[in-house]
PyMOL Python script that loads the backbone (N, CA, C, O; Angstrom):
from pymol import cmd

cmd.read_pdbstr("""\
ATOM      1  N   MET A   1       5.714   5.194  10.209  1.00  0.00           N
ATOM      2  CA  MET A   1       4.929   4.781   9.183  1.00  0.00           C
ATOM      3  C   MET A   1       3.535   4.263   9.372  1.00  0.00           C
ATOM      4  O   MET A   1       3.399   3.111   9.782  1.00  0.00           O
ATOM      5  N   PRO A   2       2.424   5.050   9.096  1.00  0.00           N
ATOM      6  CA  PRO A   2       1.232   4.374   9.251  1.00  0.00           C
ATOM      7  C   PRO A   2       0.676   3.188   8.678  1.00  0.00           C
ATOM      8  O   PRO A   2       0.957   2.775   7.553  1.00  0.00           O
ATOM      9  N   GLU A   3      -0.059   2.690   9.418  1.00  0.00           N
ATOM     10  CA  GLU A   3      -0.529   1.276   8.959  1.00  0.00           C
ATOM     11  C   GLU A   3      -1.778   1.571   8.311  1.00  0.00           C
ATOM     12  O   GLU A   3      -2.681   1.976   9.044  1.00  0.00           O
ATOM     13  N   ILE A   4      -2.039   1.433   6.918  1.00  0.00           N
ATOM     14  CA  ILE A   4      -2.925   1.751   6.295  1.00  0.00           C
ATOM     15  C   ILE A   4      -4.343   0.621   6.162  1.00  0.00           C
ATOM     16  O   ILE A   4      -5.535   0.921   6.096  1.00  0.00           O
ATOM     17  N   CYS A   5      -3.813  -0.505   6.155  1.00  0.00           N
ATOM     18  CA  CYS A   5      -4.778  -1.649   6.189  1.00  0.00           C
ATOM     19  C   CYS A   5      -4.012  -2.955   6.740  1.00  0.00           C
ATOM     20  O   CYS A   5      -2.802  -2.942   6.967  1.00  0.00           O
ATOM     21  N   ARG A   6      -4.719  -3.930   6.905  1.00  0.00           N
ATOM     22  CA  ARG A   6      -4.279  -5.201   7.320  1.00  0.00           C
ATOM     23  C   ARG A   6      -5.548  -6.282   6.905  1.00  0.00           C
ATOM     24  O   ARG A   6      -6.740  -6.189   7.195  1.00  0.00           O
ATOM     25  N   PHE A   7      -4.858  -7.313   6.138  1.00  0.00           N
ATOM     26  CA  PHE A   7      -5.843  -8.337   5.682  1.00  0.00           C
ATOM     27  C   PHE A   7      -4.921  -9.646   5.447  1.00  0.00           C
ATOM     28  O   PHE A   7      -3.775  -9.609   4.998  1.00  0.00           O
ATOM     29  N   TYR A   8      -5.501 -10.601   5.763  1.00  0.00           N
ATOM     30  CA  TYR A   8      -5.048 -12.149   5.609  1.00  0.00           C
ATOM     31  C   TYR A   8      -3.546 -11.997   5.878  1.00  0.00           C
ATOM     32  O   TYR A   8      -2.772 -12.191   4.941  1.00  0.00           O
ATOM     33  N   GLY A   9      -3.110 -11.685   7.005  1.00  0.00           N
ATOM     34  CA  GLY A   9      -1.732 -11.338   7.471  1.00  0.00           C
ATOM     35  C   GLY A   9      -0.901 -10.460   6.715  1.00  0.00           C
ATOM     36  O   GLY A   9       0.319 -10.433   6.879  1.00  0.00           O
ATOM     37  N   ILE A  10      -1.557  -9.675   5.821  1.00  0.00           N
ATOM     38  CA  ILE A  10      -0.623  -8.888   5.090  1.00  0.00           C
ATOM     39  C   ILE A  10      -0.927  -7.295   5.535  1.00  0.00           C
ATOM     40  O   ILE A  10      -2.066  -6.883   5.757  1.00  0.00           O
ATOM     41  N   LEU A  11       0.209  -6.521   5.622  1.00  0.00           N
ATOM     42  CA  LEU A  11       0.245  -5.369   6.413  1.00  0.00           C
ATOM     43  C   LEU A  11       0.597  -4.383   5.297  1.00  0.00           C
ATOM     44  O   LEU A  11       1.551  -4.603   4.550  1.00  0.00           O
ATOM     45  N   ILE A  12      -0.324  -3.084   5.160  1.00  0.00           N
ATOM     46  CA  ILE A  12      -0.097  -2.238   4.332  1.00  0.00           C
ATOM     47  C   ILE A  12       0.313  -1.018   4.877  1.00  0.00           C
ATOM     48  O   ILE A  12      -0.426  -0.471   5.697  1.00  0.00           O
ATOM     49  N   LYS A  13       1.460  -0.462   4.526  1.00  0.00           N
ATOM     50  CA  LYS A  13       1.968   0.815   5.294  1.00  0.00           C
ATOM     51  C   LYS A  13       2.227   1.900   4.160  1.00  0.00           C
ATOM     52  O   LYS A  13       2.428   1.532   3.003  1.00  0.00           O
ATOM     53  N   MET A  14       2.219   3.403   4.554  1.00  0.00           N
ATOM     54  CA  MET A  14       2.939   4.203   3.955  1.00  0.00           C
ATOM     55  C   MET A  14       3.773   5.166   4.619  1.00  0.00           C
ATOM     56  O   MET A  14       3.424   5.501   5.750  1.00  0.00           O
ATOM     57  N   PHE A  15       4.934   5.732   4.066  1.00  0.00           N
ATOM     58  CA  PHE A  15       5.684   6.559   4.767  1.00  0.00           C
ATOM     59  C   PHE A  15       5.245   8.061   4.541  1.00  0.00           C
ATOM     60  O   PHE A  15       4.788   8.502   3.487  1.00  0.00           O
ATOM     61  N   PHE A  16       5.457   8.768   5.697  1.00  0.00           N
ATOM     62  CA  PHE A  16       5.427  10.284   5.650  1.00  0.00           C
ATOM     63  C   PHE A  16       6.407  10.746   4.699  1.00  0.00           C
ATOM     64  O   PHE A  16       7.513  10.216   4.592  1.00  0.00           O
ATOM     65  N   ALA A  17       5.964  11.860   3.913  1.00  0.00           N
ATOM     66  CA  ALA A  17       6.678  12.664   2.794  1.00  0.00           C
ATOM     67  C   ALA A  17       7.715  11.675   2.059  1.00  0.00           C
ATOM     68  O   ALA A  17       8.922  11.897   1.971  1.00  0.00           O
ATOM     69  N   ASP A  18       7.070  10.584   1.565  1.00  0.00           N
ATOM     70  CA  ASP A  18       7.843   9.640   0.754  1.00  0.00           C
ATOM     71  C   ASP A  18       7.943  10.374  -0.967  1.00  0.00           C
ATOM     72  O   ASP A  18       7.328  11.332  -1.434  1.00  0.00           O
ATOM     73  N   HIS A  19       8.910   9.523  -1.556  1.00  0.00           N
ATOM     74  CA  HIS A  19       9.131   9.855  -2.772  1.00  0.00           C
ATOM     75  C   HIS A  19       8.227   9.217  -3.842  1.00  0.00           C
ATOM     76  O   HIS A  19       7.624   8.184  -3.549  1.00  0.00           O
ATOM     77  N   VAL A  20       8.068   9.872  -5.301  1.00  0.00           N
ATOM     78  CA  VAL A  20       7.252   9.479  -6.193  1.00  0.00           C
ATOM     79  C   VAL A  20       7.937   8.392  -6.828  1.00  0.00           C
ATOM     80  O   VAL A  20       9.132   8.276  -6.556  1.00  0.00           O
ATOM     81  N   PRO A  21       7.405   7.557  -7.637  1.00  0.00           N
ATOM     82  CA  PRO A  21       5.879   7.515  -7.943  1.00  0.00           C
ATOM     83  C   PRO A  21       5.045   7.329  -6.626  1.00  0.00           C
ATOM     84  O   PRO A  21       5.571   6.888  -5.605  1.00  0.00           O
ATOM     85  N   PRO A  22       3.947   7.623  -6.682  1.00  0.00           N
ATOM     86  CA  PRO A  22       2.966   7.125  -5.463  1.00  0.00           C
ATOM     87  C   PRO A  22       2.897   5.722  -5.462  1.00  0.00           C
ATOM     88  O   PRO A  22       2.652   5.081  -6.484  1.00  0.00           O
ATOM     89  N   HIS A  23       3.144   5.113  -4.144  1.00  0.00           N
ATOM     90  CA  HIS A  23       3.406   3.726  -3.933  1.00  0.00           C
ATOM     91  C   HIS A  23       3.013   3.477  -2.489  1.00  0.00           C
ATOM     92  O   HIS A  23       2.751   4.412  -1.732  1.00  0.00           O
ATOM     93  N   PHE A  24       2.971   2.082  -2.078  1.00  0.00           N
ATOM     94  CA  PHE A  24       2.699   1.608  -0.701  1.00  0.00           C
ATOM     95  C   PHE A  24       3.723   0.508  -0.460  1.00  0.00           C
ATOM     96  O   PHE A  24       4.307  -0.090  -1.364  1.00  0.00           O
ATOM     97  N   HIS A  25       3.883   0.302   0.823  1.00  0.00           N
ATOM     98  CA  HIS A  25       4.826  -0.975   1.200  1.00  0.00           C
ATOM     99  C   HIS A  25       3.766  -1.961   1.815  1.00  0.00           C
ATOM    100  O   HIS A  25       2.796  -1.563   2.459  1.00  0.00           O
ATOM    101  N   ALA A  26       4.048  -3.315   1.551  1.00  0.00           N
ATOM    102  CA  ALA A  26       3.502  -4.394   2.071  1.00  0.00           C
ATOM    103  C   ALA A  26       4.285  -5.401   2.481  1.00  0.00           C
ATOM    104  O   ALA A  26       5.231  -5.735   1.766  1.00  0.00           O
ATOM    105  N   GLU A  27       4.054  -6.000   3.588  1.00  0.00           N
ATOM    106  CA  GLU A  27       4.688  -7.124   4.461  1.00  0.00           C
ATOM    107  C   GLU A  27       3.791  -8.192   4.559  1.00  0.00           C
ATOM    108  O   GLU A  27       2.567  -8.140   4.680  1.00  0.00           O
ATOM    109  N   TYR A  28       4.576  -9.235   4.489  1.00  0.00           N
ATOM    110  CA  TYR A  28       3.695 -10.530   4.922  1.00  0.00           C
ATOM    111  C   TYR A  28       4.873 -11.640   5.173  1.00  0.00           C
ATOM    112  O   TYR A  28       5.707 -12.054   4.367  1.00  0.00           O
ATOM    113  N   GLN A  29       4.703 -11.942   6.363  1.00  0.00           N
ATOM    114  CA  GLN A  29       5.772 -13.204   6.771  1.00  0.00           C
ATOM    115  C   GLN A  29       7.379 -12.917   6.439  1.00  0.00           C
ATOM    116  O   GLN A  29       8.136 -13.770   5.975  1.00  0.00           O
ATOM    117  N   GLY A  30       7.691 -11.769   6.714  1.00  0.00           N
ATOM    118  CA  GLY A  30       9.098 -11.230   6.477  1.00  0.00           C
ATOM    119  C   GLY A  30       9.282 -10.900   5.051  1.00  0.00           C
ATOM    120  O   GLY A  30      10.359 -10.390   4.743  1.00  0.00           O
ATOM    121  N   ASN A  31       8.509 -11.085   4.243  1.00  0.00           N
ATOM    122  CA  ASN A  31       8.615 -10.580   2.686  1.00  0.00           C
ATOM    123  C   ASN A  31       8.105  -9.198   2.596  1.00  0.00           C
ATOM    124  O   ASN A  31       7.154  -8.818   3.278  1.00  0.00           O
ATOM    125  N   LYS A  32       8.721  -8.458   1.775  1.00  0.00           N
ATOM    126  CA  LYS A  32       8.373  -6.986   1.651  1.00  0.00           C
ATOM    127  C   LYS A  32       8.578  -6.621   0.413  1.00  0.00           C
ATOM    128  O   LYS A  32       9.570  -6.923  -0.250  1.00  0.00           O
ATOM    129  N   VAL A  33       7.464  -5.826  -0.021  1.00  0.00           N
ATOM    130  CA  VAL A  33       7.368  -5.205  -1.397  1.00  0.00           C
ATOM    131  C   VAL A  33       6.904  -3.925  -1.449  1.00  0.00           C
ATOM    132  O   VAL A  33       6.144  -3.493  -0.582  1.00  0.00           O
ATOM    133  N   ILE A  34       7.293  -3.248  -2.406  1.00  0.00           N
ATOM    134  CA  ILE A  34       6.713  -1.972  -2.856  1.00  0.00           C
ATOM    135  C   ILE A  34       5.998  -1.796  -4.002  1.00  0.00           C
ATOM    136  O   ILE A  34       6.527  -2.146  -5.057  1.00  0.00           O
ATOM    137  N   ILE A  35       4.736  -1.255  -4.015  1.00  0.00           N
ATOM    138  CA  ILE A  35       3.668  -1.554  -4.904  1.00  0.00           C
ATOM    139  C   ILE A  35       3.547   0.078  -5.624  1.00  0.00           C
ATOM    140  O   ILE A  35       3.417   1.053  -4.885  1.00  0.00           O
ATOM    141  N   ASP A  36       3.595   0.189  -6.791  1.00  0.00           N
ATOM    142  CA  ASP A  36       3.249   1.388  -7.495  1.00  0.00           C
ATOM    143  C   ASP A  36       1.702   1.547  -7.557  1.00  0.00           C
ATOM    144  O   ASP A  36       1.080   0.718  -8.223  1.00  0.00           O
ATOM    145  N   ILE A  37       1.039   2.524  -6.930  1.00  0.00           N
ATOM    146  CA  ILE A  37      -0.374   2.544  -6.804  1.00  0.00           C
ATOM    147  C   ILE A  37      -0.892   2.576  -8.339  1.00  0.00           C
ATOM    148  O   ILE A  37      -1.782   1.787  -8.656  1.00  0.00           O
ATOM    149  N   LYS A  38      -0.500   3.233  -9.044  1.00  0.00           N
ATOM    150  CA  LYS A  38      -1.256   3.791 -10.413  1.00  0.00           C
ATOM    151  C   LYS A  38      -1.126   2.351 -11.236  1.00  0.00           C
ATOM    152  O   LYS A  38      -2.043   2.130 -12.027  1.00  0.00           O
ATOM    153  N   THR A  39      -0.176   1.444 -11.138  1.00  0.00           N
ATOM    154  CA  THR A  39      -0.048   0.309 -12.125  1.00  0.00           C
ATOM    155  C   THR A  39      -0.319  -1.013 -11.408  1.00  0.00           C
ATOM    156  O   THR A  39      -0.582  -2.035 -12.043  1.00  0.00           O
ATOM    157  N   SER A  40      -0.247  -0.976 -10.019  1.00  0.00           N
ATOM    158  CA  SER A  40      -0.366  -1.951  -8.987  1.00  0.00           C
ATOM    159  C   SER A  40       0.927  -3.093  -9.324  1.00  0.00           C
ATOM    160  O   SER A  40       0.911  -4.259  -8.930  1.00  0.00           O
ATOM    161  N   GLU A  41       1.959  -2.507 -10.089  1.00  0.00           N
ATOM    162  CA  GLU A  41       3.118  -3.259 -10.270  1.00  0.00           C
ATOM    163  C   GLU A  41       4.014  -3.242  -9.046  1.00  0.00           C
ATOM    164  O   GLU A  41       3.884  -2.367  -8.190  1.00  0.00           O
ATOM    165  N   VAL A  42       5.004  -4.288  -8.949  1.00  0.00           N
ATOM    166  CA  VAL A  42       5.994  -4.318  -7.863  1.00  0.00           C
ATOM    167  C   VAL A  42       7.239  -3.278  -8.387  1.00  0.00           C
ATOM    168  O   VAL A  42       7.657  -3.318  -9.544  1.00  0.00           O
ATOM    169  N   ILE A  43       7.745  -2.378  -7.395  1.00  0.00           N
ATOM    170  CA  ILE A  43       8.770  -1.452  -7.767  1.00  0.00           C
ATOM    171  C   ILE A  43       9.832  -2.220  -7.275  1.00  0.00           C
ATOM    172  O   ILE A  43      10.829  -2.454  -7.957  1.00  0.00           O
ATOM    173  N   GLU A  44       9.659  -2.670  -6.003  1.00  0.00           N
ATOM    174  CA  GLU A  44      10.899  -3.314  -5.422  1.00  0.00           C
ATOM    175  C   GLU A  44      10.414  -4.547  -4.554  1.00  0.00           C
ATOM    176  O   GLU A  44       9.225  -4.664  -4.258  1.00  0.00           O
ATOM    177  N   GLY A  45      11.250  -5.344  -4.208  1.00  0.00           N
ATOM    178  CA  GLY A  45      11.108  -6.626  -3.117  1.00  0.00           C
ATOM    179  C   GLY A  45      10.483  -7.733  -3.813  1.00  0.00           C
ATOM    180  O   GLY A  45      10.249  -7.745  -5.022  1.00  0.00           O
ATOM    181  N   PHE A  46      10.185  -8.803  -2.865  1.00  0.00           N
ATOM    182  CA  PHE A  46       9.536  -9.944  -3.212  1.00  0.00           C
ATOM    183  C   PHE A  46       8.299 -10.297  -2.371  1.00  0.00           C
ATOM    184  O   PHE A  46       8.315 -10.116  -1.154  1.00  0.00           O
ATOM    185  N   MET A  47       7.225 -10.798  -3.006  1.00  0.00           N
ATOM    186  CA  MET A  47       6.045 -11.473  -2.247  1.00  0.00           C
ATOM    187  C   MET A  47       5.675 -12.621  -2.774  1.00  0.00           C
ATOM    188  O   MET A  47       5.546 -12.665  -3.998  1.00  0.00           O
ATOM    189  N   PRO A  48       5.429 -13.773  -1.997  1.00  0.00           N
ATOM    190  CA  PRO A  48       4.727 -14.789  -2.612  1.00  0.00           C
ATOM    191  C   PRO A  48       3.681 -14.557  -3.571  1.00  0.00           C
ATOM    192  O   PRO A  48       2.943 -13.606  -3.317  1.00  0.00           O
ATOM    193  N   ASN A  49       3.447 -15.237  -4.653  1.00  0.00           N
ATOM    194  CA  ASN A  49       2.337 -15.116  -5.812  1.00  0.00           C
ATOM    195  C   ASN A  49       1.109 -14.867  -5.065  1.00  0.00           C
ATOM    196  O   ASN A  49       0.647 -13.726  -5.073  1.00  0.00           O
ATOM    197  N   LYS A  50       0.509 -15.824  -4.402  1.00  0.00           N
ATOM    198  CA  LYS A  50      -0.860 -15.792  -3.798  1.00  0.00           C
ATOM    199  C   LYS A  50      -1.124 -14.500  -3.009  1.00  0.00           C
ATOM    200  O   LYS A  50      -2.239 -13.984  -3.094  1.00  0.00           O
ATOM    201  N   GLN A  51      -0.114 -13.917  -2.204  1.00  0.00           N
ATOM    202  CA  GLN A  51      -0.438 -12.745  -1.359  1.00  0.00           C
ATOM    203  C   GLN A  51      -0.257 -11.531  -2.421  1.00  0.00           C
ATOM    204  O   GLN A  51      -0.983 -10.539  -2.475  1.00  0.00           O
ATOM    205  N   LEU A  52       0.944 -11.830  -3.321  1.00  0.00           N
ATOM    206  CA  LEU A  52       1.051 -10.574  -4.402  1.00  0.00           C
ATOM    207  C   LEU A  52      -0.253 -10.247  -5.267  1.00  0.00           C
ATOM    208  O   LEU A  52      -0.558  -9.095  -5.575  1.00  0.00           O
ATOM    209  N   LYS A  53      -0.946 -11.310  -5.606  1.00  0.00           N
ATOM    210  CA  LYS A  53      -2.130 -11.091  -6.556  1.00  0.00           C
ATOM    211  C   LYS A  53      -3.310 -10.710  -5.595  1.00  0.00           C
ATOM    212  O   LYS A  53      -4.316 -10.197  -6.084  1.00  0.00           O
ATOM    213  N   MET A  54      -3.221 -10.953  -4.173  1.00  0.00           N
ATOM    214  CA  MET A  54      -4.323 -10.243  -3.294  1.00  0.00           C
ATOM    215  C   MET A  54      -3.914  -8.798  -3.271  1.00  0.00           C
ATOM    216  O   MET A  54      -4.714  -7.975  -3.715  1.00  0.00           O
ATOM    217  N   ILE A  55      -2.896  -8.450  -2.859  1.00  0.00           N
ATOM    218  CA  ILE A  55      -2.295  -6.920  -2.818  1.00  0.00           C
ATOM    219  C   ILE A  55      -2.608  -6.140  -4.112  1.00  0.00           C
ATOM    220  O   ILE A  55      -3.011  -4.978  -4.082  1.00  0.00           O
ATOM    221  N   GLN A  56      -2.391  -6.877  -5.320  1.00  0.00           N
ATOM    222  CA  GLN A  56      -2.558  -6.054  -6.367  1.00  0.00           C
ATOM    223  C   GLN A  56      -4.126  -5.818  -6.737  1.00  0.00           C
ATOM    224  O   GLN A  56      -4.533  -4.777  -7.254  1.00  0.00           O
ATOM    225  N   ALA A  57      -4.936  -6.914  -6.404  1.00  0.00           N
ATOM    226  CA  ALA A  57      -6.382  -6.786  -6.430  1.00  0.00           C
ATOM    227  C   ALA A  57      -6.892  -5.512  -5.516  1.00  0.00           C
ATOM    228  O   ALA A  57      -7.714  -4.659  -5.851  1.00  0.00           O
ATOM    229  N   TRP A  58      -6.183  -5.619  -4.278  1.00  0.00           N
ATOM    230  CA  TRP A  58      -6.773  -4.630  -3.340  1.00  0.00           C
ATOM    231  C   TRP A  58      -6.404  -3.071  -3.660  1.00  0.00           C
ATOM    232  O   TRP A  58      -7.134  -2.125  -3.365  1.00  0.00           O
ATOM    233  N   CYS A  59      -5.276  -2.985  -4.244  1.00  0.00           N
ATOM    234  CA  CYS A  59      -4.702  -1.935  -4.963  1.00  0.00           C
ATOM    235  C   CYS A  59      -5.731  -1.459  -6.123  1.00  0.00           C
ATOM    236  O   CYS A  59      -6.236  -0.343  -6.004  1.00  0.00           O
ATOM    237  N   VAL A  60      -5.978  -2.071  -6.969  1.00  0.00           N
ATOM    238  CA  VAL A  60      -6.743  -1.634  -8.094  1.00  0.00           C
ATOM    239  C   VAL A  60      -8.247  -1.269  -7.402  1.00  0.00           C
ATOM    240  O   VAL A  60      -8.809  -0.245  -7.793  1.00  0.00           O
ATOM    241  N   LEU A  61      -8.810  -2.003  -6.505  1.00  0.00           N
ATOM    242  CA  LEU A  61     -10.078  -1.785  -5.957  1.00  0.00           C
ATOM    243  C   LEU A  61     -10.037  -0.353  -5.129  1.00  0.00           C
ATOM    244  O   LEU A  61     -11.070   0.313  -5.059  1.00  0.00           O
ATOM    245  N   HIS A  62      -8.932   0.057  -4.563  1.00  0.00           N
ATOM    246  CA  HIS A  62      -8.704   1.106  -3.828  1.00  0.00           C
ATOM    247  C   HIS A  62      -7.594   2.139  -4.106  1.00  0.00           C
ATOM    248  O   HIS A  62      -7.017   2.826  -3.262  1.00  0.00           O
ATOM    249  N   GLU A  63      -7.377   2.128  -5.573  1.00  0.00           N
ATOM    250  CA  GLU A  63      -6.586   3.234  -6.099  1.00  0.00           C
ATOM    251  C   GLU A  63      -6.757   4.547  -5.883  1.00  0.00           C
ATOM    252  O   GLU A  63      -5.762   5.250  -5.708  1.00  0.00           O
ATOM    253  N   ASP A  64      -7.962   5.061  -5.862  1.00  0.00           N
ATOM    254  CA  ASP A  64      -8.256   6.494  -5.548  1.00  0.00           C
ATOM    255  C   ASP A  64      -7.927   6.653  -3.921  1.00  0.00           C
ATOM    256  O   ASP A  64      -7.166   7.556  -3.573  1.00  0.00           O
ATOM    257  N   GLU A  65      -8.410   5.918  -3.107  1.00  0.00           N
ATOM    258  CA  GLU A  65      -8.131   6.027  -1.726  1.00  0.00           C
ATOM    259  C   GLU A  65      -6.629   6.300  -1.404  1.00  0.00           C
ATOM    260  O   GLU A  65      -6.148   7.237  -0.768  1.00  0.00           O
ATOM    261  N   LEU A  66      -5.951   5.139  -2.064  1.00  0.00           N
ATOM    262  CA  LEU A  66      -4.374   5.031  -1.948  1.00  0.00           C
ATOM    263  C   LEU A  66      -3.716   6.355  -2.279  1.00  0.00           C
ATOM    264  O   LEU A  66      -2.913   6.939  -1.552  1.00  0.00           O
ATOM    265  N   LEU A  67      -4.209   6.813  -3.624  1.00  0.00           N
ATOM    266  CA  LEU A  67      -3.430   8.149  -4.064  1.00  0.00           C
ATOM    267  C   LEU A  67      -3.736   9.156  -3.152  1.00  0.00           C
ATOM    268  O   LEU A  67      -2.777   9.825  -2.767  1.00  0.00           O
ATOM    269  N   LEU A  68      -5.045   9.477  -2.629  1.00  0.00           N
ATOM    270  CA  LEU A  68      -5.531  10.459  -1.729  1.00  0.00           C
ATOM    271  C   LEU A  68      -4.646  10.232  -0.509  1.00  0.00           C
ATOM    272  O   LEU A  68      -4.011  11.229  -0.167  1.00  0.00           O
ATOM    273  N   ASN A  69      -4.474   9.146   0.209  1.00  0.00           N
ATOM    274  CA  ASN A  69      -3.516   8.946   1.284  1.00  0.00           C
ATOM    275  C   ASN A  69      -2.202   9.216   0.896  1.00  0.00           C
ATOM    276  O   ASN A  69      -1.583   9.952   1.664  1.00  0.00           O
ATOM    277  N   PHE A  70      -1.591   8.796  -0.136  1.00  0.00           N
ATOM    278  CA  PHE A  70      -0.103   9.267  -0.593  1.00  0.00           C
ATOM    279  C   PHE A  70       0.046  10.868  -0.743  1.00  0.00           C
ATOM    280  O   PHE A  70       1.072  11.409  -0.331  1.00  0.00           O
ATOM    281  N   GLN A  71      -0.811  11.491  -1.235  1.00  0.00           N
ATOM    282  CA  GLN A  71      -1.021  12.787  -1.372  1.00  0.00           C
ATOM    283  C   GLN A  71      -1.090  13.232   0.064  1.00  0.00           C
ATOM    284  O   GLN A  71      -0.076  13.812   0.453  1.00  0.00           O
ATOM    285  N   THR A  72      -1.995  13.099   0.874  1.00  0.00           N
ATOM    286  CA  THR A  72      -2.200  13.559   2.308  1.00  0.00           C
ATOM    287  C   THR A  72      -0.876  13.212   3.301  1.00  0.00           C
ATOM    288  O   THR A  72      -0.583  14.027   4.175  1.00  0.00           O
ATOM    289  N   LEU A  73      -0.213  12.173   3.162  1.00  0.00           N
ATOM    290  CA  LEU A  73       0.990  11.992   4.002  1.00  0.00           C
ATOM    291  C   LEU A  73       2.085  12.660   3.386  1.00  0.00           C
ATOM    292  O   LEU A  73       3.167  12.646   3.974  1.00  0.00           O
ATOM    293  N   ASN A  74       1.980  13.211   2.354  1.00  0.00           N
ATOM    294  CA  ASN A  74       2.965  13.983   1.865  1.00  0.00           C
ATOM    295  C   ASN A  74       2.787  15.634   2.118  1.00  0.00           C
ATOM    296  O   ASN A  74       3.721  16.433   2.047  1.00  0.00           O
ATOM    297  N   ASN A  75       1.435  15.967   2.419  1.00  0.00           N
ATOM    298  CA  ASN A  75       1.175  17.371   2.461  1.00  0.00           C
ATOM    299  C   ASN A  75       0.599  17.760   4.061  1.00  0.00           C
ATOM    300  O   ASN A  75       0.899  18.763   4.709  1.00  0.00           O
ATOM    301  N   ASN A  76      -0.233  16.743   4.432  1.00  0.00           N
ATOM    302  CA  ASN A  76      -0.816  17.065   5.866  1.00  0.00           C
ATOM    303  C   ASN A  76      -0.999  15.642   6.533  1.00  0.00           C
ATOM    304  O   ASN A  76      -2.100  15.092   6.523  1.00  0.00           O
ATOM    305  N   PRO A  77       0.017  15.116   7.061  1.00  0.00           N
ATOM    306  CA  PRO A  77       0.051  13.774   7.778  1.00  0.00           C
ATOM    307  C   PRO A  77      -1.109  13.481   8.610  1.00  0.00           C
ATOM    308  O   PRO A  77      -1.668  12.385   8.596  1.00  0.00           O
ATOM    309  N   ALA A  78      -1.492  14.529   9.383  1.00  0.00           N
ATOM    310  CA  ALA A  78      -2.412  14.394  10.421  1.00  0.00           C
ATOM    311  C   ALA A  78      -3.972  13.777  10.002  1.00  0.00           C
ATOM    312  O   ALA A  78      -4.772  13.255  10.779  1.00  0.00           O
ATOM    313  N   THR A  79      -4.129  13.992   8.630  1.00  0.00           N
ATOM    314  CA  THR A  79      -5.662  13.573   8.207  1.00  0.00           C
ATOM    315  C   THR A  79      -5.586  12.353   7.308  1.00  0.00           C
ATOM    316  O   THR A  79      -6.582  12.195   6.603  1.00  0.00           O
ATOM    317  N   TRP A  80      -4.661  11.499   7.188  1.00  0.00           N
ATOM    318  CA  TRP A  80      -4.667  10.165   6.416  1.00  0.00           C
ATOM    319  C   TRP A  80      -6.007   9.147   6.906  1.00  0.00           C
ATOM    320  O   TRP A  80      -6.633   9.311   7.953  1.00  0.00           O
ATOM    321  N   GLU A  81      -6.228   8.260   6.069  1.00  0.00           N
ATOM    322  CA  GLU A  81      -7.393   7.435   6.473  1.00  0.00           C
ATOM    323  C   GLU A  81      -6.981   6.167   6.401  1.00  0.00           C
ATOM    324  O   GLU A  81      -6.159   5.790   5.566  1.00  0.00           O
ATOM    325  N   LYS A  82      -7.582   5.326   7.370  1.00  0.00           N
ATOM    326  CA  LYS A  82      -7.379   3.640   7.064  1.00  0.00           C
ATOM    327  C   LYS A  82      -8.370   3.373   5.755  1.00  0.00           C
ATOM    328  O   LYS A  82      -9.440   3.942   5.541  1.00  0.00           O
ATOM    329  N   ILE A  83      -7.726   2.351   4.931  1.00  0.00           N
ATOM    330  CA  ILE A  83      -8.586   1.749   3.935  1.00  0.00           C
ATOM    331  C   ILE A  83      -9.304   0.640   4.324  1.00  0.00           C
ATOM    332  O   ILE A  83      -8.875   0.028   5.303  1.00  0.00           O
ATOM    333  N   GLU A  84     -10.363   0.219   3.743  1.00  0.00           N
ATOM    334  CA  GLU A  84     -10.938  -1.270   3.994  1.00  0.00           C
ATOM    335  C   GLU A  84     -10.216  -2.317   3.656  1.00  0.00           C
ATOM    336  O   GLU A  84      -9.581  -2.209   2.606  1.00  0.00           O
ATOM    337  N   PRO A  85     -10.127  -3.365   4.287  1.00  0.00           N
ATOM    338  CA  PRO A  85      -9.363  -4.415   3.766  1.00  0.00           C
ATOM    339  C   PRO A  85     -10.068  -5.191   2.829  1.00  0.00           C
ATOM    340  O   PRO A  85     -11.269  -5.041   2.607  1.00  0.00           O
ATOM    341  N   LEU A  86      -9.244  -6.135   2.195  1.00  0.00           N
ATOM    342  CA  LEU A  86      -9.688  -7.315   1.244  1.00  0.00           C
ATOM    343  C   LEU A  86     -10.588  -8.124   2.006  1.00  0.00           C
ATOM    344  O   LEU A  86     -10.209  -8.371   3.150  1.00  0.00           O
ATOM    345  N   HIS A  87     -11.859  -8.670   1.592  1.00  0.00           N
ATOM    346  CA  HIS A  87     -12.674  -9.531   2.263  1.00  0.00           C
ATOM    347  C   HIS A  87     -12.696 -10.759   1.361  1.00  0.00           C
ATOM    348  O   HIS A  87     -13.355 -11.748   1.681  1.00  0.00           O
TER     349      HIS A  87
END
""", "prot")
cmd.dss("prot")
cmd.show_as("cartoon", "prot")
cmd.util.cbc("prot")
cmd.orient("prot")
């Protein structure tokens, strides 16, 4: 599972050939959450509120890049890109 981004101790990953809807996985201090890219809503899991808000803000800022990576990892996994972290 490639690491797409890392910021403020939050790790963002995507699986190769993963199921729809387009989503990513985030981890922070043992907490794990799956986020829908198009809505930035939690699909599954738990994340502390402060970190969840940062993840959702980052998702909105990088929606196009996330969707492209999701598609790439499902079709041509050798060409995915890292995404700029939240500053």
